[in-house]
C-alpha positions in Angstrom: 136.1 -71.9 -23.6 135.8 -72.5 -19.9 132.9 -74.8 -18.8 132.0 -72.4 -16.1 131.0 -69.6 -18.6 128.6 -72.2 -20.2 126.7 -73.4 -17.2 123.2 -73.1 -18.2 120.7 -73.9 -15.3 117.4 -75.3 -16.6 115.7 -72.2 -15.1 117.4 -70.1 -17.6 115.0 -71.1 -20.0 112.1 -69.4 -18.3 113.0 -65.9 -19.3 113.5 -66.1 -23.0 114.8 -62.6 -23.3 117.2 -63.1 -20.4 118.5 -66.3 -22.2 118.8 -64.7 -25.7 122.4 -63.7 -25.3 123.0 -67.2 -23.8 121.8 -68.9 -26.8 125.1 -68.6 -28.5 126.8 -70.7 -25.8 124.3 -73.6 -26.3 124.7 -76.0 -29.3 123.3 -74.2 -32.2 122.8 -76.7 -34.9 121.9 -74.6 -37.8 125.5 -74.0 -39.2 126.4 -77.6 -39.0 122.9 -79.1 -39.9 123.1 -81.9 -42.5 121.1 -81.5 -45.8 118.2 -83.8 -46.1 119.2 -86.8 -48.1 117.3 -89.5 -50.1 118.2 -93.1 -49.6 121.2 -94.5 -51.4 119.0 -97.2 -53.1 115.6 -98.3 -53.5 114.1 -99.7 -50.2 113.2 -103.4 -50.2 110.4 -103.8 -47.6 110.8 -107.1 -45.5 108.4 -108.6 -43.0 109.0 -107.4 -39.4 107.7 -109.8 -37.0 107.7 -107.3 -34.2 105.5 -104.7 -36.1 102.0 -104.9 -37.2 102.7 -102.4 -40.0 102.3 -103.0 -43.6 104.7 -100.4 -45.3 104.3 -102.0 -48.7 100.8 -100.8 -48.7 101.0 -97.6 -46.7 103.8 -96.2 -44.7 104.8 -93.3 -42.4 107.5 -91.1 -43.7 107.2 -88.1 -41.2 106.2 -87.7 -37.6 105.4 -84.1 -36.3 105.0 -84.3 -32.5 103.3 -81.5 -30.3 103.4 -82.8 -26.8 103.0 -81.5 -23.3 104.8 -83.1 -20.3 102.9 -83.7 -17.0 105.1 -84.7 -14.4 102.2 -85.2 -11.9 100.2 -87.4 -14.0 103.5 -89.0 -15.5 102.1 -88.4 -19.0 102.8 -86.8 -22.4 99.9 -85.6 -24.2 98.9 -83.8 -27.5 99.2 -85.0 -31.2 101.3 -86.8 -33.6 100.7 -85.7 -37.2 101.9 -88.3 -39.6 102.8 -88.0 -43.2 101.6 -91.1 -45.2 102.5 -92.4 -48.6 101.6 -95.8 -50.2 100.1 -97.8 -52.9 97.7 -96.1 -55.2 94.1 -97.1 -53.9 95.5 -97.9 -50.4 92.7 -97.3 -47.8 94.2 -98.6 -44.5 97.1 -97.5 -42.4 98.3 -99.8 -39.6 100.3 -98.3 -36.7 102.0 -99.9 -33.7 100.6 -98.7 -30.2 101.3 -100.0 -26.7 99.5 -98.6 -23.5 98.5 -95.4 -25.5 95.3 -93.8 -25.1 94.1 -92.8 -28.5 91.5 -90.1 -28.2 90.7 -89.1 -31.8 92.1 -89.5 -35.3 91.6 -86.6 -38.0 92.7 -85.8 -41.4 94.5 -82.5 -42.3 91.1 -80.8 -42.4 90.2 -81.8 -39.0 87.6 -84.5 -40.4 87.5 -87.5 -38.0 89.0 -90.6 -39.4 87.6 -94.2 -38.5 90.1 -96.1 -36.4 90.2 -99.4 -34.2 92.7 -100.4 -31.5 93.2 -104.3 -31.9 93.9 -106.8 -29.2 97.2 -106.4 -27.4 99.8 -109.0 -27.5 102.7 -109.4 -24.9 105.4 -106.9 -25.6 104.0 -106.1 -29.1 101.1 -104.0 -28.1 98.1 -103.5 -30.4 97.6 -102.5 -34.1 96.1 -99.1 -34.5 94.2 -99.4 -37.9 92.9 -96.1 -39.6 90.8 -96.1 -42.5 91.7 -93.5 -45.0 90.1 -92.2 -48.5 91.9 -94.1 -51.2 95.5 -92.7 -51.6 96.5 -91.3 -55.0 99.8 -92.3 -56.8 102.5 -90.2 -55.3 100.2 -88.6 -52.7 101.3 -87.6 -49.2 98.5 -87.8 -46.8 98.3 -86.2 -43.3 96.9 -88.1 -40.4 96.7 -86.5 -37.0 96.4 -88.6 -33.8 95.4 -87.0 -30.6 96.6 -89.2 -27.7 98.3 -89.5 -24.3 100.8 -91.6 -22.8 100.0 -93.9 -19.8 102.0 -93.6 -16.7 103.6 -97.0 -17.2 104.7 -96.4 -20.7 107.8 -98.7 -21.0 109.8 -96.3 -22.9 109.6 -93.3 -20.5 111.0 -93.1 -16.9 109.7 -90.4 -14.8 112.2 -89.3 -12.1 111.4 -87.8 -8.8 113.8 -85.0 -7.8 115.3 -87.5 -5.2 116.5 -89.6 -8.1 118.5 -86.9 -9.8 121.8 -85.5 -8.8 120.4 -82.1 -8.1 117.6 -83.5 -5.8 115.4 -80.4 -6.5 113.6 -81.1 -9.8 112.1 -84.1 -11.7 113.6 -85.6 -14.9 112.2 -87.4 -17.8 113.9 -89.4 -20.5 112.8 -91.9 -23.2 114.5 -95.1 -24.4 112.9 -96.6 -27.5 114.9 -99.5 -28.5 114.0 -102.1 -29.5 110.2 -101.7 -29.8 109.3 -99.3 -27.1 108.8 -96.1 -29.1 105.1 -97.3 -29.7 104.6 -96.7 -25.9 104.9 -93.0 -26.4 104.6 -92.3 -30.1 101.9 -93.9 -32.3 103.8 -94.8 -35.4 105.1 -97.6 -37.4 107.6 -98.8 -34.9 109.9 -101.1 -37.1 113.6 -100.3 -37.6 113.0 -100.7 -41.4 110.5 -97.9 -41.6 112.6 -94.8 -41.5 111.0 -91.5 -40.7 112.0 -88.0 -40.4 110.4 -85.9 -37.4 109.8 -82.5 -36.0 108.7 -81.8 -32.4 107.3 -79.1 -30.1 107.7 -80.0 -26.5 106.1 -78.2 -23.8 107.7 -78.3 -20.3 107.8 -76.6 -16.9 109.8 -73.5 -17.4 112.4 -74.5 -14.8 113.3 -77.5 -16.9 114.8 -77.8 -20.5 114.0 -80.3 -23.2 116.6 -81.9 -25.5 116.2 -84.3 -28.2 118.0 -86.5 -30.8 117.5 -83.7 -33.4 118.5 -80.1 -34.3 117.4 -77.7 -31.7 115.4 -74.9 -33.5 114.8 -73.0 -30.3 117.8 -73.4 -28.0 116.5 -70.8 -25.3 112.9 -72.0 -25.7 109.8 -69.9 -26.3 106.8 -69.0 -24.0 104.1 -71.6 -24.1 101.8 -70.2 -21.4 102.1 -69.5 -17.5 105.1 -71.4 -16.1 105.7 -73.4 -19.4 108.3 -73.2 -22.1 108.2 -74.9 -25.6 111.2 -76.3 -27.4 111.1 -77.2 -31.1 113.3 -79.8 -32.8 113.6 -81.2 -36.4 115.4 -84.3 -37.7 115.6 -84.1 -41.5 117.4 -87.4 -42.1 115.1 -90.3 -41.9 115.7 -92.5 -38.9 114.4 -95.7 -37.6 111.7 -94.9 -34.9 113.7 -96.3 -32.0 116.1 -93.4 -32.4 113.5 -90.7 -31.6 114.7 -89.6 -28.1 113.8 -87.1 -25.6 115.2 -85.8 -22.3 113.7 -83.2 -19.9 115.4 -82.1 -16.8 117.5 -79.4 -15.2 120.6 -79.6 -17.6 123.4 -77.8 -18.5 125.8 -77.7 -21.6 129.6 -77.4 -22.2 131.2 -77.6 -25.4 134.2 -80.0 -26.2 135.0 -78.5 -29.7 132.9 -76.7 -32.4 130.7 -79.7 -33.1 130.8 -81.8 -30.0 129.7 -81.2 -26.4 128.0 -82.5 -23.2 124.7 -82.0 -21.5 124.1 -83.3 -17.9 122.8 -81.9 -14.5 124.8 -78.8 -13.5 126.5 -80.4 -10.6 127.9 -83.1 -12.8 129.1 -81.0 -15.9 132.5 -80.2 -14.8 133.3 -84.0 -14.3 131.4 -84.9 -17.4 133.3 -82.3 -19.5 136.7 -83.6 -18.4 135.9 -87.1 -18.8 134.4 -87.0 -22.4 137.0 -84.4 -23.6 138.4 -87.3 -26.2 135.0 -87.1 -28.1 136.2 -84.4 -30.5 139.3 -86.6 -31.5 137.2 -89.6 -31.7 134.7 -87.9 -34.3 137.8 -86.8 -36.5 139.2 -90.3 -36.4 135.9 -92.0 -37.4 135.5 -89.7 -40.3 139.1 -90.5 -41.3 138.3 -94.4 -41.3 134.8 -94.4 -43.0 133.7 -91.2 -44.2 131.9 -88.0 -43.2 129.7 -87.9 -40.1 126.3 -87.2 -41.7 124.3 -85.8 -38.7 125.6 -82.3 -38.0 126.6 -82.1 -34.3 127.6 -85.0 -32.0 126.7 -84.2 -28.3 126.2 -86.5 -25.4 123.8 -86.4 -22.6 124.9 -88.0 -19.4 121.6 -89.1 -17.8 120.7 -89.9 -14.1 121.8 -93.2 -12.8 118.6 -95.2 -13.6 119.4 -95.2 -17.4 119.3 -98.9 -18.2 122.2 -99.1 -21.0 125.6 -98.0 -21.2 124.8 -95.7 -24.0 122.1 -95.2 -26.6 123.1 -93.9 -30.0 120.4 -91.4 -30.5 121.5 -89.3 -33.8 123.2 -86.0 -32.7 122.8 -86.7 -29.0 123.9 -90.0 -27.6 122.4 -90.8 -24.3 124.9 -92.2 -21.7 125.2 -93.7 -18.3 126.8 -91.8 -15.6 128.8 -95.0 -14.9 131.1 -93.7 -17.7 132.5 -91.0 -15.5 135.2 -93.0 -13.9 137.5 -89.9 -13.3 140.4 -91.1 -15.5 138.7 -91.5 -19.0 139.3 -95.2 -18.7 135.8 -96.0 -19.9 135.4 -93.9 -23.0 135.4 -96.8 -25.3 131.5 -96.4 -24.6 131.6 -93.1 -26.5 133.6 -94.8 -29.2 130.9 -97.3 -29.5 128.0 -94.9 -29.5 129.7 -92.7 -32.1 130.4 -95.6 -34.3 126.6 -96.2 -34.5 126.4 -93.0 -36.3 127.5 -95.2 -39.4 126.6 -98.6 -38.3 122.9 -98.5 -36.9 122.0 -95.0 -37.6 123.1 -94.6 -41.2 122.8 -98.3 -42.2 120.2 -100.1 -40.0 119.2 -103.6 -39.3 115.8 -104.0 -41.1 114.4 -106.2 -38.5 115.7 -107.2 -35.0 116.5 -110.7 -36.5 119.3 -108.8 -38.0 120.6 -107.0 -34.9 124.3 -108.1 -35.5 124.4 -105.7 -38.5 124.0 -102.8 -36.0 126.2 -104.1 -33.0 128.7 -106.3 -34.7 129.8 -103.5 -37.1 129.8 -101.0 -34.3 132.0 -103.1 -32.0 134.4 -103.5 -34.8 134.6 -99.8 -35.7 134.6 -98.9 -32.0 137.8 -101.0 -31.7 139.4 -99.3 -34.8 138.6 -95.9 -33.1 140.2 -97.0 -29.7 143.2 -98.3 -31.7 143.7 -94.9 -33.6 143.4 -92.8 -30.4 144.9 -95.1 -27.7 147.1 -97.5 -29.5 147.1 -101.1 -30.5 147.7 -102.4 -27.1 144.6 -100.9 -25.7 142.7 -102.1 -28.6 143.9 -105.6 -28.3 143.3 -105.8 -24.5 139.7 -104.8 -25.3 139.3 -107.4 -27.9 140.9 -110.1 -25.6 138.1 -109.1 -23.0 135.4 -109.2 -25.6 136.5 -112.8 -26.8 136.5 -113.9 -23.0 132.8 -112.4 -22.8 131.7 -114.1 -25.9 133.0 -117.5 -25.0 131.0 -117.2 -21.6 127.9 -116.1 -23.5 127.9 -118.9 -26.1 128.3 -121.3 -23.2 125.2 -120.1 -21.5 122.8 -119.7 -24.4 120.9 -122.2 -26.5 122.7 -123.2 -29.5 120.3 -121.4 -31.9 120.6 -118.1 -30.2 124.5 -118.2 -30.8 123.8 -117.7 -34.6 124.2 -114.3 -35.9 121.2 -114.4 -37.9 118.3 -114.9 -35.3 114.7 -116.1 -35.3 113.0 -113.9 -32.7 109.3 -114.3 -33.9 107.1 -114.7 -31.0 110.0 -113.5 -28.5 110.8 -110.1 -27.1 113.7 -108.7 -29.4 115.5 -107.8 -26.3 116.3 -111.4 -26.1 118.7 -111.0 -29.0 120.7 -108.3 -27.3 123.7 -110.5 -26.3 127.2 -110.6 -27.0 126.7 -112.8 -29.9 125.4 -110.0 -32.0 128.0 -107.7 -30.5 131.3 -109.7 -30.1 130.7 -112.5 -32.6 129.8 -110.1 -35.2 132.9 -108.0 -34.5 135.0 -111.2 -34.7 133.4 -112.1 -37.9 134.4 -108.7 -39.5 138.0 -109.1 -38.0 138.1 -112.4 -39.6 137.4 -110.8 -43.0 139.9 -108.1 -42.4 142.5 -110.7 -41.6 141.9 -112.7 -44.8 141.8 -109.8 -47.2 143.9 -107.4 -45.5 143.0 -104.0 -43.7 143.4 -101.8 -46.6 141.0 -103.8 -49.0 138.5 -104.4 -46.0 138.4 -100.8 -45.1 137.8 -99.8 -48.8 134.9 -102.1 -48.9 133.5 -101.0 -45.5 133.5 -97.4 -46.4 131.8 -98.1 -49.7 129.2 -100.2 -47.8 128.2 -97.2 -45.5 127.9 -95.2 -48.7 126.0 -97.4 -50.8 123.5 -98.3 -48.3 123.1 -94.9 -46.3 119.7 -94.2 -44.8 118.2 -97.7 -45.8 117.4 -100.7 -43.9 119.7 -103.6 -44.3 119.3 -107.5 -43.8 122.0 -110.1 -43.5 121.0 -111.3 -47.0 121.4 -107.8 -48.4 124.9 -107.6 -46.6 125.9 -110.9 -48.2 124.8 -109.6 -51.6 126.9 -106.3 -51.0 130.1 -108.0 -49.7 130.0 -110.6 -52.5 129.7 -108.0 -55.2 132.0 -105.4 -53.9 134.6 -107.5 -52.2 134.6 -111.2 -53.0 133.8 -110.4 -56.6 133.3 -114.0 -57.6 136.6 -115.4 -55.9 135.4 -118.8 -54.9 138.7 -119.5 -53.1 138.2 -116.2 -51.0 134.6 -117.2 -50.4 135.7 -120.6 -49.0 138.1 -118.9 -46.8 135.7 -116.5 -45.2 133.3 -119.0 -44.3 130.4 -116.4 -44.1 127.5 -118.7 -44.1 129.0 -120.6 -41.1 129.5 -117.5 -39.2 126.0 -116.2 -39.9 123.7 -119.2 -40.0 125.5 -121.8 -37.8 125.7 -121.9 -34.0 128.9 -121.2 -32.1 132.1 -120.1 -33.8 133.5 -121.5 -37.3 137.0 -123.1 -37.5 138.6 -119.9 -39.0 137.7 -118.0 -35.8 140.9 -116.8 -34.1 141.3 -115.7 -30.5 143.1 -112.4 -30.0 146.1 -112.3 -27.8 147.7 -109.2 -25.8 151.1 -109.4 -24.4 149.8 -106.6 -21.9 147.9 -109.6 -20.2 150.9 -111.7 -19.7 152.0 -110.3 -16.3 148.4 -109.9 -15.3 147.8 -113.6 -15.9 150.9 -114.5 -14.0 150.0 -112.3 -11.0 146.4 -113.9 -11.0 147.8 -117.3 -10.8 150.2 -116.5 -8.1 147.4 -114.7 -6.0 144.7 -117.3 -6.8 146.3 -120.4 -6.9 149.8 -120.2 -5.3 148.4 -118.2 -2.2 150.6 -115.1 -2.8 149.6 -111.7 -1.6 147.3 -109.6 -3.9 149.7 -107.4 -6.2 149.1 -104.0 -4.9 152.1 -102.4 -6.7 151.2 -104.1 -9.8 147.5 -103.1 -9.5 148.3 -99.4 -9.2 150.1 -99.6 -12.5 147.6 -101.3 -14.4 144.7 -99.8 -16.6 141.1 -100.8 -16.4 141.4 -103.7 -18.9 144.2 -105.3 -17.0 142.3 -104.9 -13.6 139.2 -106.4 -15.3 141.4 -109.2 -16.7 143.0 -110.0 -13.2 139.5 -110.1 -11.5 138.0 -112.3 -14.4 140.9 -114.8 -14.1 139.5 -118.4 -13.1 141.5 -121.6 -12.8 141.3 -124.1 -15.6 138.8 -126.8 -15.1 136.6 -124.9 -12.5 133.2 -126.4 -12.4 130.2 -124.0 -12.4 129.3 -122.8 -9.0 132.5 -124.0 -7.3 134.3 -121.9 -4.9 137.8 -121.4 -5.7 139.0 -118.7 -3.1 138.8 -118.7 0.8 137.3 -116.0 2.8 140.8 -115.0 3.9 141.9 -114.5 0.3 138.6 -112.5 -0.5 139.2 -110.3 2.5 142.9 -109.8 1.3 141.8 -108.9 -2.1 139.2 -106.4 -0.7 141.4 -104.8 1.7 144.7 -104.7 -0.3 143.1 -103.5 -3.5 140.5 -101.1 -1.8 137.8 -102.9 -3.9 134.9 -102.0 -1.6 135.5 -98.3 -2.5 136.4 -98.9 -6.2 135.0 -96.0 -8.3 135.3 -97.7 -11.7 131.9 -99.4 -12.3 133.6 -102.0 -14.6 136.1 -103.0 -12.0 133.8 -102.9 -9.2 131.3 -105.1 -10.9 134.0 -107.6 -11.7 135.0 -107.7 -8.0 131.3 -108.0 -6.7 130.7 -110.9 -9.1 133.4 -112.9 -7.2 132.6 -111.8 -3.9 128.8 -112.7 -4.1 129.6 -116.0 -5.9 131.7 -116.9 -2.8 129.0 -115.6 -0.3 131.4 -112.9 1.1 129.3 -110.8 3.4 131.3 -107.4 2.8 130.5 -107.9 -1.1 126.8 -108.1 -0.2 127.3 -104.7 1.6 129.0 -103.1 -1.4 126.6 -104.7 -3.9 123.7 -103.3 -2.1 125.2 -99.7 -2.3 126.1 -100.3 -5.8 122.7 -101.6 -6.9 120.9 -98.8 -5.4 123.2 -96.3 -7.1 122.6 -96.9 -10.8 120.3 -99.0 -13.0 122.6 -100.0 -15.7 121.2 -103.5 -16.9 124.7 -104.7 -17.9 125.6 -104.7 -14.0 122.1 -104.9 -12.3 121.0 -108.1 -14.0 124.1 -110.3 -13.6 124.4 -109.3 -10.0 121.0 -110.3 -9.2 121.4 -113.4 -11.1 124.6 -114.3 -9.0 122.7 -113.5 -5.8 119.8 -115.7 -6.6 121.9 -118.6 -7.7 123.4 -118.6 -4.2 120.2 -120.2 -2.9 119.5 -119.7 0.9 122.4 -117.3 1.3 121.9 -114.9 -1.7 118.0 -115.0 -2.3 117.1 -113.2 0.9 119.8 -110.6 0.1 118.5 -110.2 -3.6 114.9 -109.9 -2.5 115.6 -107.2 0.2 117.8 -105.1 -2.2 115.3 -105.5 -5.1 112.5 -104.3 -3.0 114.4 -100.9 -2.5 116.0 -100.9 -5.9 113.1 -101.8 -8.2 111.4 -98.4 -8.1 114.7 -96.7 -9.1 115.1 -98.9 -12.3 113.9 -98.3 -15.8 111.2 -100.8 -17.1 113.6 -102.3 -19.4 115.9 -103.2 -16.3 113.2 -104.5 -14.2 111.6 -106.6 -17.0 115.0 -108.6 -17.1 115.4 -108.8 -13.2 111.8 -109.7 -12.6 112.2 -112.8 -14.6 115.3 -113.8 -12.4 113.8 -113.3 -9.1 110.3 -114.7 -9.9 108.5 -111.4 -9.5 105.5 -110.8 -11.7 106.0 -107.9 -14.1 104.0 -104.7 -13.1 
């Protein structure tokens, strides 16, 4: 079906009767909706140092939101009705809140319940302690919280019309990972406390709401003058960080019967073409590791300020617009977020100390999807780039932070969001695959997802599972795998093996000829290279190069820039790689290009390293960084500004 026949401007939702026929064009989830499931095994509660909750005493099992958006006040207000279960006799429910105005707490009958909001701790927020009549065995108790978010809620970004592609209407999106859901929903904000949820979201009638859940009212329903309500339901239990909301002038195009893309209307054609491989990726993923358990798989391409490449919200991945390169060269991001539907969404790290269980498994799975769709050469190139990035990360981090199993007590869990979790975790799994063989490894991994579906996972539980179902007491195999060394020791064990790619051999030769021997930049080769080869070329460095040392002359930089058209490069990954070189050599034209780039998007993967590089260039780079950041900071999500503020020495807030 043509995308043009599916263009649904946000204003369409105003007149429900007028949109009734169009509702069939929007993603209707009911036919594909998954059945509610019970956890595959009993949940083992573990202490989460980033939550005040005590789930072993009383826990939230379901959240029902009824919220109204106010773009003028930059606030969501309304109620969160929580289903609570717990030990017989429990009289206290502890939730996580941060920068929320809690106005009242009631029971199902409307009677007030006593509550206190404790002292706030940095990045943790406060405990919201609610006193309950004693719970009975097997009882589910309803607790209704009347509240409003504050304008500075870190999970929410309120965009002005000027910050959107259309330039006419405002936009709102949420980003809950790791512990930011507590800034817009009062609940137990721990990845180990899975919850189902429902929502009624009231928005201005010229906008549309979408969520990481089944849409029950695709065309919306009247909610008073100038307002429309959208209803949603997620019947599979999810960790709270996966509850996600987007509100804006958005349109939809289907890719196939169960995949599609949402974005601003002016960007829809490009997004549909770019993300066309999504449907095949879902089929490949299911063939590898079992059925997709979430119904639909759609993608919301957000405005540029979204801080991450993607966020694996169930049914509706949130994605950066930097994925739209024009040639499908960056769709590995889709493979990554799709893989999270198994590793992360289905089997979730119980605490952020075990973050590698989400990301290491996902990077491994992503690469398997890319191999199946694009061939082994492409997959191996991406492995090599990942290995190179991991080496740089290990060199930069304290030794204790290069272990897979982290100790983040007293620290923001975002500090664990490094290539150690992603790439070291993936190379650990590739080591297991290499030792036991792919067929045997795949059988174990598929079973791992089935056995542990919808339950929190710890590193110790992972070790128990793999020893029970794969190693099976084989002491020689246990010794070969060196699992404890991978998990609990810094750096890389002796059985780690660097990947290689023949496709990089001519790239490395061209890089040496250009950067060391003084040959002209290889324009003819460049034109035939894919994104990964171009990244490899720009990431090449002479052996023995000292940190901070210049290794290119201004004439060489100018030749690179002009011959390869790097100033106008539209591929974000390639442009970023070039800017890192140019800024590190204090090349003025790169500063001009960097300013435009940094003002055009807020993806932390690019923003933080570029400001770090500028700041590291002292008297030359710091004034440039300060000037650009003054203009760029209001455009960025708090997740991004929180990281960059620490680099440029700016107080938060």
